[in-house]
N, C-alpha and C positions, 0 to 999 in steps of 0.2 A: 504494500500500500504506500502510495506517495504521500509526502507531507500535505500536498493540496487536497488529496482525498481525505486525509485524516482531519483536516481543518473543517471539512464539510459535515462531519459527524456532529450530532447534537451535543451541546455542552453538558447537559445533565448526565449523559452517559460516559463522558470522557473528561470529567472535571479535573481529576488529579493529573492525568497525563497532559491535558491541555495547559494547565497552569505551569507545569514544568517546561513545556515547549515555549509558552509565551514569555517566560522570563529569560530566555536565551535567544541567541541570534537565530532568526528563522528566514528561510527562503524557499519559495516554491517555484520551480522552473517549468515554463511552457516553451518548448522548442518550436519557433515559427520559421526556422531556417533562414533567417535574415541577419544573423550575426555569427561571428567566430567565437568559440568557447573561450579562447585565451583572452578575449576582449572583455569578458564579464568582470565588472567592478562591483563586488558584493556590497550590500547595504545592511547596516545594523540600525535598528530603530529603538531608541530609549524613551520611555514615556515620562520619566522624571515626575512621578506623582506618588502619593502614599500607596502602600501595598499591604492589605487590600484597601480599597477606597470606600470609606463609610461616611455617610452624611444623612441628614434628615430633610424632609420635605421643606421646600422654601430655600434651601441652600443650592449653590451652583457648582456643578462639576467643571473644573478648569484644569486642562492638561495641555502642556506645551512641549511636545516631543522634540527630541534631538535626532538628527540624521548623521550617521558616520559611515563614510565610504572607505572601503579597504585600502584604496590607493591614496587616500587623503583628499582627493578631489573627485567631484562627480557632478553630473548635470541634474540638479534638483528641479530645475524649471519645468522639465517635461514630465515629472512624476504626477500621478493621480492618487487621490486619497479617498478612502471611504471608511466610515466607522459603522460598526454593527454591534447590537446589544443582544446577548443571549447565545449566539452561535454565528459561525461564518455564513455570510449572506442572510442573516436573520433580520431582526427589526432595525430599520434605519430611517432617517428623516432627510428631507431635501437639503437641509443646510449642513449635513454631516459629510461634506466633501472637501474639507480643508484640513491642513496639517494641525493647526491649533484647534482644540475642541472646547466648547463651552455649551453647557446644557443645564437648564433648571428643570429637573424632573417633575412631571405632572402625575406620577404614579409611584407606588412602592415597588422596590426592586429587591429580590431576595437572592443575594450572592450570585449574580449573573456576570458573565464575562463581557466587558466592554473591549471590543477588538478593533484595532486599526489595521487596515490592509493598504499597503503602499504598492502601487503598480507602476512599472516602467512600460509604457505602451509601445516603445520601440523594440525592446527585447522580450516583452511578455513576462519578465521576472516579477514575482510578488514577494514582498517581505511583510512580516506580521509582528505585532506587539500588542499585548493586552493586559488588563488588570481586572480583578474580581471587584465588582461594584455592588454595594448594598445601599438602598435608600429606605430609611425608616420613617415612621410617623413623625410629625413636626416636633413633638415634645419627647420623643423616644431617644433621649440623649442624656449624658451626664450633665450635672450642673447643680446649682444651689436653689432650693425651694425656700421661700421666705414667707413666714406667717406674721402678719401685722395687724394692728388695730387702726382703722381708717378714721378720718375726721368725723364721719357720721356715726361712729361707734361700732360699725359692723366690722367683721373680720375680712382681711384682704389676703390674697395669696398671689405672690409674684414668682417668676422663674427666670433665673439667669443661666442660659444654656451655653455650654462649651461647644462651640461650632467646630466642624471638621472640614468644611469646604475651603478653608483658608488657614494656613499655619505659618508661624514665624519662629525663628530660632532665637532662643534666649542667649544673646551674645554680649549684652552690656552689663553683666553682673561681674562680680569679683573673678578675675582670671583664674584664681586657684579653686574656684567653686566647682563641686562635682555636678552641679546642674547646668553648667555652661554647655551650650549646644543642644539642650533638650528641646523637643518640640513643645511649644506652648500654644494651645488652640486659642483662637479669638472667641468672642462671645456675642450673644444676642440677648437682649433684655425684653422680657414680656411682663410689664407691670400689670398688676391686678388681673392676672390671666384667668382666674376662675370666673370673674364677672364677664370677661370677654367671651369665654366659651359657653357660659350658661345663661347669660342675660339676667343674672340675679346676684345679689350679695350673699356671702356666707353669713351665718347667724352671728350675733354679737357675742362678745366675751371670749376672744381667742385664748386658747390654753397651750396647745402643742401639736406636733406632727408625728406621724408614725408611718413608715413604709413597710408593706407586707407583701407576701408572695404566695403563689400556688405552684403545685408540682407540674408545671408545663413550661418547657424551655422556650416556647414561642411567645410567652407573655412577658409583660413588664410590670414591675411592682405597682401595686395600688397605693394611693396616698390617703391616709386617714387624717382628716383635719378635725381636731377636738376643740369644741367651743362650748361655752355655757349654754348656748341655745341649741346644741345638738352636735353629734359627731358624724360628720359627712364623709363618705368614702368616694374618692374620685379616681378615674383612670389615670395611670401613669403615662399613657400614650397621648390622650386627648385632653386631659384635665377637665373632662366632663363628669358630671355626677353619675355614679354607678346606679343602676336600676334599684339596688337595695335601698337607696336613699340614705337615711341615717341609721346608726346602729340600734336605735330604739326599736326599729322594725324587726330586728333579728333576736329580740328577747321573746320568751315563750308566749307571752300574752300580747305581743306586738307593742309593748310599751315598757318603760323602765319599771322595775319593782318599787314598792312603797319605800320612800326614804331616799331614793336615788334621783338626784336632780340632773346630773351630767356625768360624762366620762372624763376623767382627769388624766389617766395614763392607759396605755395599751401595749400588749405584746402578743402579736399574732404569729404563731409558729406553724408547723406543718399540719397537725391535727388539733392541737390544743391551743385555744385562744384565751387570753386573760385581759380584763379591763378592771380599772378601779373607779369608784365613785368619788365624790367630793370629800368624803371622810376617809378614804383609803380602804374601804371594804372591797374585796376582790370577788369578781364574778367570772365564771368560766364557761367555756363551750368546747365540746369535742365535735369537730366537723365530721360530716358523713364521709367526706372524701378530701384528700389533699389536692385534688385536681382543680378545685374551685377556690376563689377567694372567700366565698361565703356559702356554707352549707350547714344545716343544723341550726339550733337555737341556743342562745345563752339562757341558762337557768336563772330564775329569780332568787334562788338560794345562794347565800353568801358562802365563800370558802371558809372552811374551818381548819383549825390546827389544834391538836390535842383536845378535840371535842368542843372547842370554843371558836366563835367567829373572830377572824382577824380584822384589825382596823388600823388606820394610820400607816398603811402599806405603800411602798414605792416599788415599781417594777424596773428592773435593770436588764437591758438587752444583752444577751449572750448569743453567740452563733449557734442556733438550734440545729444546724446541719452537721455539726461535729460534736464530739463528746465534750461536756456531759449532756448535750441535747436537752436543754432545760432553760427556764427563765429563773433568775434569782430574784427573790422577793425579800425586801427588808421590812419587817414588822416593827414599825416605829413605836407602837403602843407597848409591846412586850419586849422591844429591843433585842431582836434576834433575826437571823437569816434562815431561809429555807428555800428549797428548790421546788418548782412545779415542773414536772417532766413532760416532754413531748413524746408522742408515740412514733412519729415518723411513718414510713411506708412499710416497715417490717411487720410481718404477721406476728412474730414473737412479742413485739412491743405493742401491738395494736390495742387500743383502749376503747372501751364503751363509755357512754355518757356518764354513768355513775362512778367510774373509776377515778375521776377527778372532781366532777361537779358535786358529788356527795360529800366532799370534804376531805378526801385523802390528799396529803401533801408529803413531801419528802425532805426530811431534815438533813442539814449538813452536820455530820458528827465531828466531834473534836478529835484532835490527834491523840493517839494512844500513848505516845511517848514524847514527853516534853523536850527530849534531846533532839527531836526532829525539827524544832524551831531554831532557825539560825538567823544571824545578823552580823553585819560588819561593823556596827557602831555601838554594840552593847544594848540594843533595844529589845532583847528577848523577853524581858519581864513586862513589856508593854503589850505583848500579844493578847488579843481578845478572842475568846471562843465564839464562834458564830451562833452557838445556842444560848449564850448569855453575854450580851453586849452592854450590860448595865453600866460598866465603867467608862463607856464612850460618851463624851460630851455631845458629839455631833458626827453623824455619818455624812461625809462630803459627797462621795460617789462610790459606785462599784463598777469596775471594768473587768477586762479579761485579757488574757494573752493566749495566742495559739502556738507559742513556742517558748522555750525556757532553757536555762543552762543545762539542766539534767536531761532534757529531751524525752521526758517520760509521759507527763500528763499535761493537758491544758490547765491553765491556772486562772483563779479568780483574784482580782486586784481590788482590795478594799482600802479606801482612803478615809481616814477619820481624824477628828481632833480629840485629844485627851490631855487633860491638865494643861491646856493652853498650848500644846505642841501638836504638830501634824505628823502623821505616820502613814506609810504605805505598807500594807500587809498582803503578801502574796501567798495564796494557798493552792496547792496542787490537789485536784479533786479526782477521786475514783468513784465509779458507779458499779453497783452489783444489781443485776436483774433477777428477781425472784418470781417472775411470771407477769401476767397481764396487769399493768398498772401498779406493780409493786416493786419499788426500787429502794436501794439504800446508797446514800452518798457518804463519803468519808474523806476527811482531810488527811492525806498521807504524809504531807511535808509542808512546812511553812517557813516564810522568811519575812522579817519586818525590819524596817529602818525608819528613822526620823527624817522627815523632809524639812530641810533647813532653808531659810531665806525668804519664805513667803511672808508678805507684810500683813496678811489677813486672810479671812475665809475666802476661798475661791467662789466667785459668783456662779461660775460654771467651769467645767473642765472637760478635757478630752484626753482619753488614754488610747493610744494607737491600737486599733483592734487587731492588728498584726504586729505583735511585739516580737518580731524576728530580730534576734540580737546582732545579726550581721547586717541588718538593713535599717531598722527604725526602733532602736531601743530607747524610747523616751516616752514621757507623758507630758501633757501640756495643761497648765492651770491658768485660768483667767482671773485676775484680781484687779479690780478697778480698771484703769486704762492701760494695763500692761498684760502681756502674755508671757508666761514663764515656761521654760522647758526643764525637765528633770531627767537626768541621765540614769537609765536603769542598769547600765553596766557599772558605773561608778556612783553608787547610791549614797556614799558618804559625802559627795560634793553637794554644795547648796544649789538651789535652782538658779538659772540664769535668765535674764530678761531677753526676750526675743527682739524687741524694738530698742533702738538706741535712745529714743526719747518716748515719753508717754503718747498714747493715741489721743485724738481730739475729743474722745468721749469714752465712757465706761463700756466694757464688754459685757453684754447681757446674755449672749448665746454663743455656743461653739459646736461645730460639727465637722467631722473629718471624712475623707474619702476612705474606702476600705479595701483597696487593692493592695497587692504585695508591696509595691514601692511607696505607697502613701505620699503622693505628690502634693496634695492640697489640703488645707484646713480653712474653713469658712468661719468668720467672726461677725456676729451681729452687734452693732453698737447702739447705745441708747439715744443717739441723735438721728436714728432712722436709717442708718446706712449699713452696708455690708462690705467687708474687705475679705479677700482670699490671699492667704500667704503660702509660700512654699513650705512643705513639710518634709521633703526629702533630706534625710540626715540633719534634722533640725537641731540636733545637739550642738552642731558647729555653727558659730555666728556667721561664718563666711557664706553659708547657704541661706541666710535669711533675706527674703525679699518679698515685696508685695506684688502679687500677680493681677489683682483686680481691686478696684475701688469704685463703688457705686456713686460716690461723690466726684470722681474723676480728679481728685486732688493729690492723692498720695502715691508716689512711686519710689520713694527713697526709704526703704525699710532700714537700711544701714547707710552709713556715710558713703554717698556716691554710687550706690548699687540699687538694683531693682529693675522692674520692667515698666517703662513709661507708658502711660495710658494715652489713648488717642485724644488730641486736644479738641477735636470738633464734637466730642460727645457731650451731651448735657447731663447734669446730675439726675440720677434715678430717684424719684420720690415715691415712697411706698407706705409711709406711716410709721407708727411706733413698733419697733421690732419686738416680737414675742418669742419667736423660735426660728432657727435656721436648720436646714436638713440637706446634707450633701446627697443628692439623688443617686442612689446606687444602681438603679436601672434593672439589674438582674445578675444572676450568677454569683460566684464567690461564696464566701462562708455563710451568707444569709439565705441562699437559694435552697429550697427544700428539694430541688432536683438533684442535690448532691447525695441523697441517701442511696 
């Protein structure tokens, strides 16, 4: 079979082979008998574009290929060009007959080949180059979701999308920085996107955001917007209200149970979902299937622990697709922690409604041997048992790590204030399964150190969800107008300020991206603005820079470094910042399809 014949095969059946061919020099020869073979000047075509090429509706594909003749010189004036989508001689348009290619797609494209065919009409020789192209829905992209309170008292939802149709290289930062040369996407801003897509405001009293998933790799996470006027679920692709409406509709009687005024927190896992009310009571649901965002009903009965209803609870997100496959709950009234486990897709773990909703919960047990508590600064005596945290003045936050120095278990990271001092307690957790809905958790090892240098209680904090010690071994704490980084390798060191000088306003919300490299962290300020900073190796000040500022004012995070914003942009006005969420989109440790 000749190369020309191969290229005529449908891409769906030859995707792997075709991609390999397209990334190399390609030539198909048609002998018309009007040239000598020794005169052939072979041509290589380079597309000079991202591979694969991913973008969303409304963005434009821009490709500017380069031609390279084997002899160094060639007659490009006589060449003919044609672009095809999907396969050789597949979909094309009248204007697709130039070397440079620009197209604003009017439809979704699922990983199809965009193929350039260059023909020399004199010799009949054809050369090929192509790239796999995907066009997603307009909001099916990474970015920052911002929940605000608008001037009319209603809740507002805005989206700052990281675009992929245009990229620029970060070259004006510190020459010694490890982020130098990294591709930094440009952005598109969608203020008040919920109103734009739905023609109505969100209810008043904004509280917070939560992104959740279903076990379907073709979907994008749903966004739950919690307000005092209702918890509204919206599509992560369209930002339109889900047919389920508000969560009130998925309680057993189609309304909140007595005493419940609104949803204050949520953790939606594979099969087990949890929400809290205004008083920290916990309500649960076991979904009928993990394939849908919503199936089954929340029960009106409150979650119990040791035979009593829990209250004053806070839910802390852990990656439910990896061990220990659970949500950590802090019971503020009784000052203790416990797990509520997810069943996943495994038959062995599969739960029925009563296994959780009837009040079964799963405690974290204390370490059996106090010698398993370690510290580098003599803080062993400050360790607190998860079952009795009465000695703690305040729980600041509970995070997690998916890697650790001993490489044995995933760990829980507890930050608390005790006797006016701040501590980070890391606990390695094991889980034993005793049958359907019956689990036991145990702390097998723990480490605790005092966090020094914080000037006060963090208003919010972010602990890198991937604490890989060779990539991002740090935690971030927001206190007032400053962001602090804490080195998890050298924990005896005090925190260090991220910014060389304080920000223009207090930080009120923090959210980080959750891929392996941890590029970005978003900060919401109480002046109604959002900035995004580089998170890559944020332990080192040379890597500190501001990548985005909704006010279009700040681009010098450290002296003389940063990425300059486009001067023709106007400030983005969104209202009072309540919460920010780095839209994860799908996959990774949060996707239930990892089971």
